[in-house]
C-alpha positions as CSV (number, residue, x, y, z in Angstrom):
1,M,12.1,-53.6,15.2
2,F,11.2,-51.1,13.4
3,F,11.3,-46.7,15.3
4,L,8.6,-44.6,13.6
5,I,9.7,-40.6,14.6
6,G,6.5,-38.3,13.2
7,G,3.8,-36.1,15.0
8,I,1.7,-32.6,14.0
9,T,3.8,-29.4,14.6
10,P,3.0,-26.2,13.6
11,K,4.5,-23.8,10.8
12,I,4.2,-20.5,10.3
13,T,3.5,-19.6,6.3
14,V,4.3,-15.6,5.5
15,L,1.1,-14.4,2.8
16,D,2.6,-11.5,1.6
17,E,6.4,-10.5,1.6
18,R,5.4,-7.2,1.4
19,P,5.5,-5.1,5.0
20,V,2.6,-2.9,5.9
21,N,2.0,-0.7,9.7
22,C,1.7,-2.0,12.3
23,P,-1.0,-0.7,14.6
24,V,0.7,-1.3,18.0
25,C,4.6,0.0,17.1
26,G,4.2,2.0,13.8
27,L,6.5,0.8,12.3
28,A,6.0,-0.8,8.3
29,Q,7.3,-3.9,9.5
30,A,3.8,-6.1,9.9
31,R,2.9,-9.0,7.0
32,Y,-0.2,-11.2,6.9
33,K,1.1,-14.8,8.5
34,R,-1.2,-17.8,8.8
35,V,-0.2,-21.3,11.4
36,D,-0.8,-24.2,9.5
37,H,-0.1,-27.3,11.4
38,W,2.0,-30.2,9.4
39,L,2.0,-34.4,9.8
40,N,5.8,-34.9,10.1
41,L,7.3,-38.2,9.3
42,F,11.4,-38.1,10.9
43,F,11.2,-34.2,11.1
44,I,9.8,-33.7,7.4
45,P,6.6,-32.3,6.8
46,I,4.4,-34.5,4.5
47,V,1.0,-33.2,4.8
48,R,-0.5,-30.3,5.6
49,V,-3.5,-31.5,8.5
50,K,-4.9,-28.1,9.6
51,K,-5.0,-24.8,7.4
52,G,-5.0,-21.9,9.7
53,E,-6.8,-18.5,10.1
54,P,-4.8,-14.8,8.3
55,F,-3.7,-12.7,11.1
56,L,-0.9,-9.5,10.8
57,M,1.6,-9.8,13.1
58,C,5.0,-7.5,13.3
59,D,8.5,-8.6,13.2
60,R,9.3,-6.0,15.4
61,C,6.8,-6.7,18.5
62,E,6.1,-9.5,17.5
63,R,2.1,-8.3,18.3
64,S,-0.5,-9.7,16.3
65,V,-3.9,-8.3,15.7
66,H,-5.9,-11.7,16.4
67,E,-4.0,-11.3,19.6
68,M,-6.0,-8.0,20.9
69,G,-9.2,-10.3,20.0
70,D,-12.4,-8.8,22.5
71,D,-9.9,-6.2,23.9
72,Y,-9.6,-4.7,21.0
73,R,-13.0,-4.8,20.3
74,N,-14.5,-3.7,23.9
75,A,-11.9,-0.8,23.3
76,V,-13.0,0.2,20.0
77,D,-16.8,-0.2,21.9
78,R,-15.8,2.2,24.9
79,Q,-14.0,4.9,22.7
80,N,-15.3,6.9,20.3
81,V,-11.7,7.2,18.3
82,R,-12.2,7.2,14.7
83,C,-9.0,7.2,12.0
84,R,-9.2,10.5,10.1
85,H,-8.2,9.6,6.9
86,C,-10.8,6.5,6.8
87,G,-13.1,6.8,9.2
88,R,-12.6,3.4,10.5
89,A,-13.0,2.9,14.6
90,L,-9.5,2.5,15.8
91,H,-8.0,0.8,19.3
92,P,-7.0,4.6,21.4
93,E,-3.3,3.7,21.6
94,F,-2.9,2.6,17.9
95,R,-0.5,5.5,16.2
96,F,-1.4,4.1,12.6
97,C,-4.6,2.6,11.4
98,P,-4.7,-1.4,10.5
99,H,-7.1,-0.6,8.1
100,C,-5.5,2.5,5.9
101,G,-2.2,2.6,7.2
102,E,-2.2,6.3,7.8
103,A,-0.8,8.1,11.3
104,V,-3.9,8.9,13.9
């Protein structure tokens, strides 16, 4: 008799250890991350099956920029809020610019 324990599991990979300012809470605890899916045999990751897209996620508030997706784009289109430092469009709730990192 033979048992095989395996499956595909997600694993979060930190792409850059240097923290940047979170556009939601404003603290410098956001890092660029990616979710990769791995084939596991006996709970040991063997082969990466799918490489995820990079995103910015805050360690404190646990929000990610791609979570806001369409809501972020629609709010930016409705509100003409711009960063006074770099001039790019911002969500009205942001206290820090996600593009340049300066306080709004």
